[in-house]
PAKOLMAR-909131 format. One line per field, with one value per atom (N, C-alpha, C): atom name; x, y, z; residue number from 0. Coordinates in Angstrom, 3 decimals. Example, Ala and Ser with C-alpha at 12.3 -4.5 7.8 and 13.67 -1.06 7.14 Angstrom:
// PAKOLMAR-909131
atome = (N, CA, C, N, CA, C)
xx = (13.190, 12.300, 13.200, 12.850, 13.670, 12.900)
yy = (-5.690, -4.500, -3.300, -2.250, -1.060, 0.030)
zz = (7.800, 7.800, 7.800, 7.080, 7.140, 7.870)
num = (0, 0, 0, 1, 1, 1)
This chain:
// PAKOLMAR-909131
atome = (N, CA, C, N, CA, C, N, CA, C, N, CA, C, N, CA, C, N, CA, C, N, CA, C, N, CA, C, N, CA, C, N, CA, C, N, CA, C, N, CA, C, N, CA, C, N, CA, C, N, CA, C, N, CA, C, N, CA, C, N, CA, C, N, CA, C, N, CA, C, N, CA, C, N, CA, C, N, CA, C, N, CA, C, N, CA, C, N, CA, C, N, CA, C, N, CA, C, N, CA, C, N, CA, C, N, CA, C, N, CA, C, N, CA, C, N, CA, C, N, CA, C, N, CA, C, N, CA, C, N, CA, C, N, CA, C, N, CA, C, N, CA, C, N, CA, C, N, CA, C, N, CA, C, N, CA, C, N, CA, C, N, CA, C, N, CA, C, N, CA, C, N, CA, C, N, CA, C, N, CA, C, N, CA, C, N, CA, C, N, CA, C, N, CA, C, N, CA, C, N, CA, C, N, CA, C, N, CA, C, N, CA, C, N, CA, C, N, CA, C, N, CA, C, N, CA, C, N, CA, C, N, CA, C, N, CA, C, N, CA, C, N, CA, C, N, CA, C, N, CA, C, N, CA, C, N, CA, C, N, CA, C, N, CA, C, N, CA, C, N, CA, C, N, CA, C, N, CA, C, N, CA, C, N, CA, C, N, CA, C, N, CA, C, N, CA, C, N, CA, C, N, CA, C, N, CA, C, N, CA, C, N, CA, C, N, CA, C, N, CA, C, N, CA, C, N, CA, C, N, CA, C, N, CA, C, N, CA, C, N, CA, C, N, CA, C, N, CA, C, N, CA, C, N, CA, C, N, CA, C)
xx = (-64.322, -63.574, -63.631, -63.909, -64.030, -62.667, -62.673, -61.444, -61.121, -59.863, -59.448, -59.303, -59.708, -59.551, -58.806, -57.828, -57.068, -58.003, -57.892, -58.746, -58.581, -59.691, -59.681, -59.377, -59.062, -58.691, -59.911, -59.913, -60.949, -62.376, -62.522, -63.855, -64.212, -65.494, -65.879, -65.648, -65.347, -65.041, -66.080, -67.348, -68.391, -68.347, -67.633, -67.587, -66.264, -65.306, -64.030, -64.246, -63.876, -64.112, -63.281, -63.843, -63.123, -62.060, -60.882, -59.791, -59.833, -59.680, -59.511, -58.177, -57.304, -55.987, -55.810, -55.050, -54.630, -53.143, -52.435, -51.002, -50.787, -49.965, -49.549, -48.723, -48.732, -47.852, -46.375, -46.055, -44.676, -44.355, -45.258, -45.062, -43.777, -42.998, -41.776, -41.748, -41.095, -40.856, -39.356, -38.945, -37.528, -37.159, -36.022, -35.462, -34.305, -34.269, -33.172, -32.751, -31.448, -30.964, -30.035, -30.154, -29.420, -30.309, -30.265, -31.080, -30.329, -30.437, -29.919, -31.112, -31.139, -32.245, -31.729, -32.479, -32.202, -33.509, -33.429, -34.638, -34.442, -35.545, -35.582, -36.856, -37.093, -38.322, -39.547, -39.350, -40.468, -40.712, -39.643, -39.841, -38.785, -38.995, -38.059, -37.722, -36.461, -36.007, -35.307, -35.743, -35.095, -34.408, -33.101, -32.332, -32.067, -32.617, -32.563, -31.368, -30.706, -29.550, -29.466, -28.530, -28.282, -26.793, -26.491, -25.108, -24.512, -23.359, -22.640, -21.440, -20.299, -19.070, -18.579, -17.946, -17.306, -15.824, -14.990, -13.543, -12.988, -11.842, -11.165, -10.204, -10.102, -9.121, -9.412, -8.552, -8.726, -8.795, -9.945, -11.222, -11.856, -12.734, -13.485, -14.417, -14.655, -15.526, -16.610, -17.871, -19.001, -19.372, -19.525, -19.959, -21.492, -22.095, -23.551, -24.015, -24.942, -25.536, -26.825, -26.876, -28.077, -29.147, -30.344, -31.423, -32.469, -32.794, -33.817, -34.026, -34.924, -35.241, -36.739, -37.175, -38.578, -38.659, -39.435, -39.606, -41.035, -41.213, -42.552, -42.581, -43.793, -43.977, -43.649, -43.293, -43.068, -44.316, -45.490, -46.728, -46.881, -46.608, -46.701, -45.593, -44.403, -43.299, -43.657, -44.311, -44.721, -45.757, -46.697, -47.717, -47.067, -46.105, -45.380, -44.650, -44.022, -43.322, -44.283, -45.469, -46.457, -46.924, -47.136, -47.554, -46.454, -45.207, -44.091, -43.961, -44.099, -44.017, -45.093, -46.316, -47.423, -47.184, -46.724, -46.480, -45.330, -44.297, -43.181, -43.628, -44.496, -45.045, -45.806, -46.634, -47.400, -46.471, -45.438, -44.471, -43.820, -43.365, -42.701, -43.651, -44.916, -45.884, -46.020, -45.930, -46.100, -44.815, -43.678, -42.430, -41.338, -41.522, -40.493, -39.754, -38.968, -38.286, -37.277, -37.273, -36.299, -35.074, -33.902, -32.715, -32.406, -31.972, -31.623, -30.283, -29.961, -28.670, -27.522, -26.399, -25.202, -24.565, -24.149, -23.533, -22.041)
yy = (-12.821, -11.694, -10.579, -9.354, -8.219, -7.852, -7.471, -7.075, -5.633, -5.373, -4.020, -3.208, -1.943, -1.060, 0.176, 0.601, 1.796, 2.999, 3.841, 5.018, 5.877, 6.201, 7.099, 6.449, 5.170, 4.551, 4.306, 4.906, 4.750, 4.969, 5.828, 6.188, 7.575, 7.806, 9.172, 10.103, 11.384, 12.316, 12.324, 12.157, 12.186, 10.965, 9.912, 8.677, 8.491, 9.409, 9.279, 9.606, 8.693, 8.939, 10.114, 10.832, 11.914, 11.287, 11.906, 11.379, 11.990, 11.170, 11.636, 11.105, 11.993, 11.570, 11.842, 10.983, 11.188, 10.884, 11.537, 11.283, 10.119, 9.202, 8.096, 8.654, 7.993, 8.436, 8.393, 7.587, 7.457, 8.399, 9.320, 10.237, 11.039, 11.198, 12.011, 12.933, 14.051, 14.978, 15.001, 14.818, 14.691, 15.740, 16.401, 17.274, 16.525, 16.516, 15.872, 16.764, 16.828, 17.524, 16.624, 15.326, 14.318, 13.090, 12.431, 11.229, 10.229, 8.974, 7.875, 7.003, 6.524, 5.667, 4.277, 3.285, 1.893, 1.289, 0.522, -0.105, -1.604, -2.302, -3.736, -3.963, -5.182, -5.463, -5.367, -5.297, -5.288, -3.937, -3.129, -1.867, -0.837, 0.349, 1.447, 1.928, 2.186, 2.606, 3.946, 4.920, 6.230, 6.336, 6.520, 6.675, 8.169, 8.741, 10.182, 10.529, 11.636, 12.064, 13.573, 14.023, 15.452, 15.694, 16.615, 16.931, 17.740, 17.296, 18.015, 18.726, 18.576, 19.231, 18.628, 19.473, 19.028, 19.315, 18.283, 18.459, 19.260, 19.836, 20.654, 19.823, 18.520, 17.677, 17.493, 16.705, 16.408, 14.898, 14.293, 14.967, 15.397, 16.382, 16.818, 15.684, 15.559, 14.515, 15.172, 14.879, 15.394, 14.360, 14.799, 13.932, 13.929, 12.752, 12.613, 11.837, 12.441, 11.741, 11.092, 9.758, 9.046, 9.184, 9.586, 9.884, 8.772, 8.230, 7.192, 6.743, 5.801, 5.325, 5.194, 5.333, 5.199, 4.162, 3.113, 2.068, 2.097, 1.906, 1.906, 1.072, 0.751, -0.014, 0.885, 0.296, 1.105, 1.904, 1.340, 2.040, 3.315, 3.228, 4.411, 5.404, 4.914, 5.799, 6.594, 5.942, 6.641, 7.715, 7.380, 8.354, 9.529, 9.230, 10.279, 11.193, 10.626, 11.433, 12.390, 11.915, 12.773, 13.894, 13.563, 14.574, 15.617, 15.173, 16.112, 17.048, 16.524, 17.359, 18.430, 18.047, 19.003, 20.067, 19.639, 20.593, 21.546, 21.055, 21.922, 22.949, 22.550, 23.498, 24.610, 24.228, 25.229, 26.157, 25.589, 26.387, 27.420, 26.961, 27.865, 28.936, 28.615, 29.629, 30.714, 30.326, 31.288, 32.039, 31.349, 31.936, 32.114, 31.606, 31.704, 30.389, 30.352, 29.115, 28.672, 27.393, 26.778, 26.443, 26.936, 26.607, 25.116, 24.574, 23.152, 22.898, 21.627, 21.291, 21.644, 22.007, 22.315, 21.011, 20.953, 19.712, 19.824)
zz = (18.813, 19.317, 18.289, 18.727, 17.817, 17.258, 16.004, 15.342, 15.715, 16.114, 16.455, 15.185, 15.262, 14.118, 14.584, 13.789, 14.117, 14.113, 15.132, 15.239, 14.004, 13.365, 12.218, 10.886, 10.878, 9.615, 8.748, 7.606, 6.580, 7.094, 8.080, 8.564, 8.031, 7.752, 7.371, 8.568, 8.314, 9.412, 10.523, 10.199, 11.233, 12.152, 11.756, 12.542, 13.296, 13.134, 13.828, 15.300, 16.190, 17.611, 18.129, 19.091, 19.742, 20.634, 20.674, 21.493, 22.888, 23.898, 25.264, 25.756, 26.213, 26.662, 28.147, 28.781, 30.165, 30.226, 31.135, 31.289, 32.241, 31.819, 32.668, 33.826, 34.979, 36.075, 35.670, 34.647, 34.177, 33.017, 32.678, 31.562, 31.760, 30.682, 30.726, 29.524, 29.678, 28.578, 28.338, 27.087, 26.748, 25.711, 25.909, 24.878, 24.238, 22.917, 22.195, 21.030, 20.777, 19.594, 18.778, 19.028, 18.269, 18.167, 17.022, 16.849, 15.979, 16.341, 15.529, 15.164, 13.940, 13.494, 13.176, 13.616, 13.273, 12.779, 11.710, 11.175, 11.018, 11.126, 10.819, 10.018, 9.631, 8.881, 9.789, 11.111, 12.053, 12.707, 12.876, 13.579, 13.207, 13.729, 13.560, 14.961, 15.214, 16.540, 16.412, 17.213, 17.261, 18.613, 18.588, 19.814, 19.976, 21.048, 21.268, 22.143, 21.793, 22.557, 22.632, 23.449, 23.595, 23.376, 22.451, 22.135, 23.275, 23.740, 24.792, 24.205, 24.845, 24.399, 23.095, 22.279, 21.040, 21.181, 21.002, 21.156, 19.992, 20.208, 19.185, 18.352, 18.590, 17.906, 16.426, 15.781, 14.359, 14.214, 14.046, 13.840, 15.167, 15.087, 16.263, 16.692, 17.981, 18.515, 19.355, 19.035, 19.812, 20.867, 22.088, 23.175, 23.178, 23.015, 22.964, 24.194, 24.940, 26.082, 25.586, 25.590, 25.156, 26.231, 25.814, 26.750, 26.780, 25.624, 25.565, 24.142, 23.984, 22.640, 22.492, 21.250, 20.904, 19.794, 20.020, 19.007, 18.521, 17.197, 16.622, 15.356, 14.932, 13.698, 12.500, 11.360, 10.160, 9.773, 10.024, 9.674, 10.508, 11.804, 12.645, 12.302, 11.982, 11.598, 10.340, 9.390, 8.170, 8.487, 9.348, 9.758, 10.489, 11.362, 12.076, 11.098, 10.073, 9.066, 8.371, 8.016, 7.361, 8.288, 9.562, 10.536, 10.723, 10.831, 10.995, 9.798, 8.593, 7.391, 7.421, 7.756, 7.813, 8.881, 10.055, 11.137, 10.809, 10.133, 9.734, 8.691, 7.777, 6.795, 7.511, 8.478, 9.242, 10.019, 10.620, 11.372, 10.451, 9.278, 8.337, 7.807, 7.623, 7.204, 8.262, 9.515, 10.602, 10.943, 10.920, 11.429, 10.376, 9.177, 8.140, 7.966, 6.901, 6.521, 7.574, 7.839, 8.740, 7.884, 8.266, 7.467, 7.531, 6.415, 6.365, 7.018, 7.241, 7.842, 6.900, 7.477, 6.671, 6.245, 5.010, 4.516, 4.497)
num = (0, 0, 0, 1, 1, 1, 2, 2, 2, 3, 3, 3, 4, 4, 4, 5, 5, 5, 6, 6, 6, 7, 7, 7, 8, 8, 8, 9, 9, 9, 10, 10, 10, 11, 11, 11, 12, 12, 12, 13, 13, 13, 14, 14, 14, 15, 15, 15, 16, 16, 16, 17, 17, 17, 18, 18, 18, 19, 19, 19, 20, 20, 20, 21, 21, 21, 22, 22, 22, 23, 23, 23, 24, 24, 24, 25, 25, 25, 26, 26, 26, 27, 27, 27, 28, 28, 28, 29, 29, 29, 30, 30, 30, 31, 31, 31, 32, 32, 32, 33, 33, 33, 34, 34, 34, 35, 35, 35, 36, 36, 36, 37, 37, 37, 38, 38, 38, 39, 39, 39, 40, 40, 40, 41, 41, 41, 42, 42, 42, 43, 43, 43, 44, 44, 44, 45, 45, 45, 46, 46, 46, 47, 47, 47, 48, 48, 48, 49, 49, 49, 50, 50, 50, 51, 51, 51, 52, 52, 52, 53, 53, 53, 54, 54, 54, 55, 55, 55, 56, 56, 56, 57, 57, 57, 58, 58, 58, 59, 59, 59, 60, 60, 60, 61, 61, 61, 62, 62, 62, 63, 63, 63, 64, 64, 64, 65, 65, 65, 66, 66, 66, 67, 67, 67, 68, 68, 68, 69, 69, 69, 70, 70, 70, 71, 71, 71, 72, 72, 72, 73, 73, 73, 74, 74, 74, 75, 75, 75, 76, 76, 76, 77, 77, 77, 78, 78, 78, 79, 79, 79, 80, 80, 80, 81, 81, 81, 82, 82, 82, 83, 83, 83, 84, 84, 84, 85, 85, 85, 86, 86, 86, 87, 87, 87, 88, 88, 88, 89, 89, 89, 90, 90, 90, 91, 91, 91, 92, 92, 92, 93, 93, 93, 94, 94, 94, 95, 95, 95, 96, 96, 96, 97, 97, 97, 98, 98, 98, 99, 99, 99, 100, 100, 100, 101, 101, 101, 102, 102, 102)
């Protein structure tokens, strides 16, 4: 049985296969402005949500509607982090600095 190799892993640029993508009939697009992370030794889970109303009480309570979750291997999560960092740098070069979260 042939050994599977991750696309692009340790191949010279001329040998990296071209990617062809198609959308699954179940493809969805999700907007999220809240995320929770859970990790285990086997995977990383991102639970995506959307912030709704915030109460005026003490303490204030934000209502979060959970939309879905994305699970992936730690290896893919690390690759995703590197891609996000690169894309954010490009965004900031084009549009200016993104303000950090308030502490």
